[in-house]
Short mmCIF file of the C-alpha atoms (twelve columns), coordinates in Angstrom:
data_MODEL
# 
_entry.id   MODEL 
# 
loop_
_atom_site.group_PDB 
_atom_site.id 
_atom_site.type_symbol 
_atom_site.label_atom_id 
_atom_site.label_alt_id 
_atom_site.label_comp_id 
_atom_site.label_asym_id 
_atom_site.label_seq_id 
_atom_site.Cartn_x 
_atom_site.Cartn_y 
_atom_site.Cartn_z 
_atom_site.pdbx_PDB_model_num 
ATOM 1   C CA . UNK A 1   153.620 45.280 -50.679 1 
ATOM 2   C CA . UNK A 2   156.425 45.925 -48.200 1 
ATOM 3   C CA . UNK A 3   158.793 43.206 -47.150 1 
ATOM 4   C CA . UNK A 4   160.767 42.488 -44.000 1 
ATOM 5   C CA . UNK A 5   164.487 42.276 -44.628 1 
ATOM 6   C CA . UNK A 6   166.248 38.949 -44.155 1 
ATOM 7   C CA . UNK A 7   167.660 39.485 -40.665 1 
ATOM 8   C CA . UNK A 8   164.547 41.261 -39.412 1 
ATOM 9   C CA . UNK A 9   162.360 38.531 -40.903 1 
ATOM 10  C CA . UNK A 10  164.140 35.858 -38.871 1 
ATOM 11  C CA . UNK A 11  164.038 37.918 -35.669 1 
ATOM 12  C CA . UNK A 12  160.378 38.764 -36.236 1 
ATOM 13  C CA . UNK A 13  159.544 35.097 -36.780 1 
ATOM 14  C CA . UNK A 14  161.344 34.040 -33.585 1 
ATOM 15  C CA . UNK A 15  159.707 36.853 -31.614 1 
ATOM 16  C CA . UNK A 16  156.249 35.710 -32.674 1 
ATOM 17  C CA . UNK A 17  157.033 32.101 -31.828 1 
ATOM 18  C CA . UNK A 18  158.047 33.268 -28.353 1 
ATOM 19  C CA . UNK A 19  154.968 35.502 -28.183 1 
ATOM 20  C CA . UNK A 20  152.792 32.534 -29.124 1 
ATOM 21  C CA . UNK A 21  154.532 30.356 -26.536 1 
ATOM 22  C CA . UNK A 22  154.081 33.044 -23.874 1 
ATOM 23  C CA . UNK A 23  150.382 33.157 -24.694 1 
ATOM 24  C CA . UNK A 24  150.043 29.401 -24.330 1 
ATOM 25  C CA . UNK A 25  151.906 29.586 -21.023 1 
ATOM 26  C CA . UNK A 26  149.679 32.369 -19.727 1 
ATOM 27  C CA . UNK A 27  146.576 30.447 -20.765 1 
ATOM 28  C CA . UNK A 28  147.804 27.394 -18.888 1 
ATOM 29  C CA . UNK A 29  148.753 29.279 -15.724 1 
ATOM 30  C CA . UNK A 30  145.536 31.307 -15.781 1 
ATOM 31  C CA . UNK A 31  143.323 28.245 -16.250 1 
ATOM 32  C CA . UNK A 32  145.178 26.327 -13.519 1 
ATOM 33  C CA . UNK A 33  144.824 29.257 -11.114 1 
ATOM 34  C CA . UNK A 34  141.111 29.715 -11.779 1 
ATOM 35  C CA . UNK A 35  140.563 25.987 -11.233 1 
ATOM 36  C CA . UNK A 36  142.620 26.052 -8.035  1 
ATOM 37  C CA . UNK A 37  140.715 29.093 -6.776  1 
ATOM 38  C CA . UNK A 38  137.427 27.295 -7.417  1 
ATOM 39  C CA . UNK A 39  138.550 24.419 -5.173  1 
ATOM 40  C CA . UNK A 40  138.503 26.826 -2.198  1 
ATOM 41  C CA . UNK A 41  134.847 27.635 -2.781  1 
ATOM 42  C CA . UNK A 42  133.539 30.677 -0.883  1 
ATOM 43  C CA . UNK A 43  136.928 31.209 0.782   1 
ATOM 44  C CA . UNK A 44  138.349 32.458 -2.528  1 
ATOM 45  C CA . UNK A 45  136.047 35.319 -3.476  1 
ATOM 46  C CA . UNK A 46  135.383 36.154 -7.095  1 
ATOM 47  C CA . UNK A 47  137.582 39.247 -6.813  1 
ATOM 48  C CA . UNK A 48  140.593 36.957 -6.309  1 
ATOM 49  C CA . UNK A 49  139.825 35.306 -9.629  1 
ATOM 50  C CA . UNK A 50  140.012 38.607 -11.535 1 
ATOM 51  C CA . UNK A 51  143.782 38.469 -12.090 1 
ATOM 52  C CA . UNK A 52  143.842 34.865 -13.382 1 
ATOM 53  C CA . UNK A 53  140.818 35.623 -15.583 1 
ATOM 54  C CA . UNK A 54  142.655 38.612 -17.056 1 
ATOM 55  C CA . UNK A 55  145.633 36.320 -17.554 1 
ATOM 56  C CA . UNK A 56  143.476 33.947 -19.615 1 
ATOM 57  C CA . UNK A 57  142.244 36.852 -21.746 1 
ATOM 58  C CA . UNK A 58  145.780 38.183 -22.202 1 
ATOM 59  C CA . UNK A 59  147.043 34.701 -23.057 1 
ATOM 60  C CA . UNK A 60  144.320 34.257 -25.670 1 
ATOM 61  C CA . UNK A 61  145.234 37.588 -27.268 1 
ATOM 62  C CA . UNK A 62  148.902 36.579 -27.224 1 
ATOM 63  C CA . UNK A 63  148.048 33.463 -29.210 1 
ATOM 64  C CA . UNK A 64  145.949 35.377 -31.748 1 
ATOM 65  C CA . UNK A 65  148.537 38.136 -32.253 1 
ATOM 66  C CA . UNK A 66  151.370 35.605 -32.305 1 
ATOM 67  C CA . UNK A 67  149.704 33.736 -35.158 1 
ATOM 68  C CA . UNK A 68  149.031 37.039 -36.917 1 
ATOM 69  C CA . UNK A 69  152.694 37.951 -36.552 1 
ATOM 70  C CA . UNK A 70  153.817 34.628 -38.030 1 
ATOM 71  C CA . UNK A 71  151.603 35.277 -41.037 1 
ATOM 72  C CA . UNK A 72  152.942 38.817 -41.388 1 
ATOM 73  C CA . UNK A 73  156.476 37.435 -41.445 1 
ATOM 74  C CA . UNK A 74  155.818 36.126 -44.953 1 
ATOM 75  C CA . UNK A 75  152.905 38.313 -46.024 1 
ATOM 76  C CA . UNK A 76  153.366 41.801 -44.665 1 
ATOM 77  C CA . UNK A 77  152.385 45.357 -45.211 1 
ATOM 78  C CA . UNK A 78  153.713 48.339 -43.270 1 
ATOM 79  C CA . UNK A 79  150.248 49.481 -42.220 1 
ATOM 80  C CA . UNK A 80  149.394 45.979 -40.988 1 
ATOM 81  C CA . UNK A 81  152.711 45.784 -39.141 1 
ATOM 82  C CA . UNK A 82  151.983 49.094 -37.430 1 
ATOM 83  C CA . UNK A 83  148.532 47.792 -36.504 1 
ATOM 84  C CA . UNK A 84  150.215 44.691 -35.141 1 
ATOM 85  C CA . UNK A 85  152.563 46.905 -33.086 1 
ATOM 86  C CA . UNK A 86  149.606 48.758 -31.557 1 
ATOM 87  C CA . UNK A 87  147.990 45.425 -30.687 1 
ATOM 88  C CA . UNK A 88  151.205 44.280 -28.993 1 
ATOM 89  C CA . UNK A 89  151.253 47.492 -26.924 1 
ATOM 90  C CA . UNK A 90  147.643 46.933 -25.827 1 
ATOM 91  C CA . UNK A 91  148.396 43.336 -24.865 1 
ATOM 92  C CA . UNK A 92  151.499 44.456 -23.014 1 
ATOM 93  C CA . UNK A 93  149.442 46.947 -20.987 1 
ATOM 94  C CA . UNK A 94  146.847 44.251 -20.257 1 
ATOM 95  C CA . UNK A 95  149.622 41.934 -19.102 1 
ATOM 96  C CA . UNK A 96  150.969 44.570 -16.719 1 
ATOM 97  C CA . UNK A 97  147.416 45.268 -15.517 1 
ATOM 98  C CA . UNK A 98  147.052 41.558 -14.724 1 
ATOM 99  C CA . UNK A 99  150.239 41.675 -12.656 1 
ATOM 100 C CA . UNK A 100 149.096 44.785 -10.770 1 
ATOM 101 C CA . UNK A 101 145.670 43.321 -9.959  1 
ATOM 102 C CA . UNK A 102 147.290 40.101 -8.750  1 
ATOM 103 C CA . UNK A 103 149.683 41.940 -6.448  1 
ATOM 104 C CA . UNK A 104 147.022 44.348 -5.129  1 
ATOM 105 C CA . UNK A 105 144.613 41.533 -4.234  1 
ATOM 106 C CA . UNK A 106 147.154 39.627 -2.132  1 
ATOM 107 C CA . UNK A 107 146.905 41.753 1.056   1 
ATOM 108 C CA . UNK A 108 143.127 41.295 1.129   1 
ATOM 109 C CA . UNK A 109 143.182 37.491 1.193   1 
ATOM 110 C CA . UNK A 110 143.811 36.768 4.878   1 
ATOM 111 C CA . UNK A 111 141.052 39.045 6.161   1 
ATOM 112 C CA . UNK A 112 138.601 37.704 3.602   1 
ATOM 113 C CA . UNK A 113 139.364 34.065 4.434   1 
ATOM 114 C CA . UNK A 114 139.015 34.702 8.178   1 
ATOM 115 C CA . UNK A 115 135.676 36.439 7.610   1 
ATOM 116 C CA . UNK A 116 134.394 33.569 5.475   1 
ATOM 117 C CA . UNK A 117 135.562 31.016 8.036   1 
ATOM 118 C CA . UNK A 118 133.683 32.885 10.755  1 
ATOM 119 C CA . UNK A 119 130.593 33.026 8.547   1 
ATOM 120 C CA . UNK A 120 130.787 29.270 8.143   1 
ATOM 121 C CA . UNK A 121 130.257 28.791 11.865  1 
ATOM 122 C CA . UNK A 122 127.603 31.447 12.410  1 
ATOM 123 C CA . UNK A 123 124.825 28.949 11.740  1 
ATOM 124 C CA . UNK A 124 124.538 25.195 11.632  1 
ATOM 125 C CA . UNK A 125 122.962 25.394 8.161   1 
ATOM 126 C CA . UNK A 126 125.940 27.302 6.752   1 
ATOM 127 C CA . UNK A 127 128.323 24.873 8.389   1 
ATOM 128 C CA . UNK A 128 126.547 21.823 7.001   1 
ATOM 129 C CA . UNK A 129 126.542 23.373 3.511   1 
ATOM 130 C CA . UNK A 130 130.337 23.772 3.657   1 
ATOM 131 C CA . UNK A 131 131.203 20.705 5.730   1 
ATOM 132 C CA . UNK A 132 132.515 18.584 2.849   1 
ATOM 133 C CA . UNK A 133 134.718 21.482 1.690   1 
ATOM 134 C CA . UNK A 134 136.107 21.922 5.207   1 
ATOM 135 C CA . UNK A 135 136.938 18.221 5.425   1 
ATOM 136 C CA . UNK A 136 138.672 18.416 2.049   1 
ATOM 137 C CA . UNK A 137 140.714 21.462 3.093   1 
ATOM 138 C CA . UNK A 138 141.607 19.991 6.482   1 
ATOM 139 C CA . UNK A 139 142.852 16.810 4.836   1 
ATOM 140 C CA . UNK A 140 144.724 18.807 2.185   1 
ATOM 141 C CA . UNK A 141 146.583 20.975 4.713   1 
ATOM 142 C CA . UNK A 142 146.740 18.454 7.594   1 
ATOM 143 C CA . UNK A 143 145.068 20.895 9.947   1 
ATOM 144 C CA . UNK A 144 142.134 20.499 12.277  1 
ATOM 145 C CA . UNK A 145 141.237 23.897 13.603  1 
ATOM 146 C CA . UNK A 146 139.239 25.745 10.992  1 
ATOM 147 C CA . UNK A 147 137.254 27.606 13.648  1 
ATOM 148 C CA . UNK A 148 140.175 27.781 16.063  1 
ATOM 149 C CA . UNK A 149 141.767 24.798 17.799  1 
ATOM 150 C CA . UNK A 150 140.253 25.413 21.221  1 
ATOM 151 C CA . UNK A 151 136.831 26.216 19.798  1 
ATOM 152 C CA . UNK A 152 136.728 22.967 17.852  1 
ATOM 153 C CA . UNK A 153 137.633 20.835 20.886  1 
ATOM 154 C CA . UNK A 154 135.055 22.539 23.097  1 
ATOM 155 C CA . UNK A 155 132.370 22.426 20.452  1 
ATOM 156 C CA . UNK A 156 129.403 20.096 20.808  1 
ATOM 157 C CA . UNK A 157 127.936 20.794 17.376  1 
ATOM 158 C CA . UNK A 158 128.664 19.386 13.942  1 
ATOM 159 C CA . UNK A 159 132.131 20.953 13.894  1 
ATOM 160 C CA . UNK A 160 133.463 17.922 15.766  1 
ATOM 161 C CA . UNK A 161 132.363 15.727 12.863  1 
ATOM 162 C CA . UNK A 162 134.719 17.572 10.554  1 
ATOM 163 C CA . UNK A 163 137.677 17.293 12.904  1 
ATOM 164 C CA . UNK A 164 137.024 13.648 13.676  1 
ATOM 165 C CA . UNK A 165 136.797 12.839 9.968   1 
ATOM 166 C CA . UNK A 166 140.083 14.600 9.274   1 
ATOM 167 C CA . UNK A 167 141.797 12.949 12.245  1 
ATOM 168 C CA . UNK A 168 140.572 9.501  11.226  1 
ATOM 169 C CA . UNK A 169 141.745 10.027 7.667   1 
ATOM 170 C CA . UNK A 170 145.228 11.104 8.792   1 
ATOM 171 C CA . UNK A 171 145.483 8.441  11.517  1 
ATOM 172 C CA . UNK A 172 147.031 11.074 13.756  1 
ATOM 173 C CA . UNK A 173 146.231 14.398 15.369  1 
ATOM 174 C CA . UNK A 174 148.309 17.264 14.020  1 
ATOM 175 C CA . UNK A 175 148.066 20.387 16.157  1 
ATOM 176 C CA . UNK A 176 148.981 23.475 14.160  1 
ATOM 177 C CA . UNK A 177 148.552 26.695 16.199  1 
ATOM 178 C CA . UNK A 178 148.428 28.879 13.086  1 
ATOM 179 C CA . UNK A 179 145.370 26.999 11.934  1 
ATOM 180 C CA . UNK A 180 143.665 26.133 8.674   1 
ATOM 181 C CA . UNK A 181 142.789 29.760 7.849   1 
ATOM 182 C CA . UNK A 182 146.513 30.489 7.629   1 
ATOM 183 C CA . UNK A 183 147.124 27.672 5.136   1 
ATOM 184 C CA . UNK A 184 144.061 28.476 3.053   1 
ATOM 185 C CA . UNK A 185 144.925 32.182 2.807   1 
ATOM 186 C CA . UNK A 186 148.600 31.394 2.163   1 
ATOM 187 C CA . UNK A 187 147.692 29.044 -0.696  1 
ATOM 188 C CA . UNK A 188 145.464 31.675 -2.326  1 
ATOM 189 C CA . UNK A 189 148.080 34.394 -1.785  1 
ATOM 190 C CA . UNK A 190 150.764 32.259 -3.429  1 
ATOM 191 C CA . UNK A 191 148.532 31.673 -6.447  1 
ATOM 192 C CA . UNK A 192 148.034 35.424 -6.844  1 
ATOM 193 C CA . UNK A 193 151.763 36.009 -6.441  1 
ATOM 194 C CA . UNK A 194 152.528 33.545 -9.237  1 
ATOM 195 C CA . UNK A 195 150.000 35.231 -11.521 1 
ATOM 196 C CA . UNK A 196 151.479 38.652 -10.741 1 
ATOM 197 C CA . UNK A 197 155.110 37.578 -11.099 1 
ATOM 198 C CA . UNK A 198 154.599 35.623 -14.318 1 
ATOM 199 C CA . UNK A 199 152.544 38.444 -15.858 1 
ATOM 200 C CA . UNK A 200 155.192 40.992 -14.881 1 
ATOM 201 C CA . UNK A 201 157.914 38.832 -16.439 1 
ATOM 202 C CA . UNK A 202 155.979 38.417 -19.686 1 
ATOM 203 C CA . UNK A 203 155.145 42.134 -19.758 1 
ATOM 204 C CA . UNK A 204 158.820 43.024 -19.398 1 
ATOM 205 C CA . UNK A 205 159.722 40.572 -22.159 1 
ATOM 206 C CA . UNK A 206 157.112 42.113 -24.437 1 
ATOM 207 C CA . UNK A 207 158.285 45.659 -23.694 1 
ATOM 208 C CA . UNK A 208 161.903 44.763 -24.459 1 
ATOM 209 C CA . UNK A 209 160.976 42.903 -27.633 1 
ATOM 210 C CA . UNK A 210 158.727 45.725 -28.794 1 
ATOM 211 C CA . UNK A 211 161.526 48.262 -28.380 1 
ATOM 212 C CA . UNK A 212 163.855 46.068 -30.427 1 
ATOM 213 C CA . UNK A 213 161.171 45.632 -33.087 1 
ATOM 214 C CA . UNK A 214 160.486 49.371 -33.303 1 
ATOM 215 C CA . UNK A 215 164.209 50.083 -33.675 1 
ATOM 216 C CA . UNK A 216 164.335 47.756 -36.642 1 
ATOM 217 C CA . UNK A 217 161.059 48.845 -38.200 1 
ATOM 218 C CA . UNK A 218 162.973 50.866 -40.751 1 
ATOM 219 C CA . UNK A 219 163.910 47.512 -42.257 1 
ATOM 220 C CA . UNK A 220 160.366 47.348 -43.546 1 
ATOM 221 C CA . UNK A 221 159.897 49.069 -46.881 1 
ATOM 222 C CA . UNK A 222 157.014 51.417 -47.467 1 
ATOM 223 C CA . UNK A 223 153.789 49.455 -47.781 1 
ATOM 224 C CA . UNK A 224 151.964 49.298 -50.995 1 
ATOM 225 C CA . UNK A 225 149.208 47.384 -52.612 1 
ATOM 226 C CA . UNK A 226 149.463 43.745 -53.560 1 
# 
C-alpha cells in the first residue's frame, strides 16, 4: 500500500479539513438561501432556487469527499487517491456551475417579481390568497405600494386592507417611490449574488489546492495491495 510522505501527509490532512469546512459552509449558505427564497413565496420562482439547491448538493459532496480524504491521509492507495482527485475535479466543476447559475439568474429577478406582483392584483381571489404574504413583505421592507403607490391609494378593493395593516403596524406612513417590488427583487438578487460569489470563491480555492496536490502527487509511492 502506498503512503503519503510526511510533509504531504500534513498538507493533505489540512486541505481535507478545509475542504470539509467549505462543505459545511456551503451547506449552511445553501440551506439559508433556500429558506429565505421560500419566504418570498410565488415572487421567488423555483428557477431562482436552482443555484442554492446546487450549492447544497455541492456542499454535501464536499463533506463526503473531505471525510474520505481524511481517511486516505492515514490509509491510502495511489489508485484511491487518483479516484479522490477525480472526485475533487467533479465537485470543483459543480461548484463553478453553481456560481454561474446564480449569476445568470440575477438579471431575470426584477422582471419576474414585477410580473408576479401584477398577477397578484389581476383577480380578487389571487390577491386574497397572497394577502398575508404581502402584509409580511410590506412590514419587512417598510413599504406600502406593492401594486404601485398611486394605485393602492385609489383602490377601493381589498388592497387597501394590506396597506392599512402595514401602516398601522409601523405607526407611520413611509412613502417609497421605488416601491415594494424593488425591495423584493433586490433581496432575491442579493441572495443569488452571495451564492454565486461564495461558490466562485470556493471553486477557486479548490482549483488552487488541487494544482498544489497534483504537483506533490509524486510524494505518493506506487500503490500496492494491503
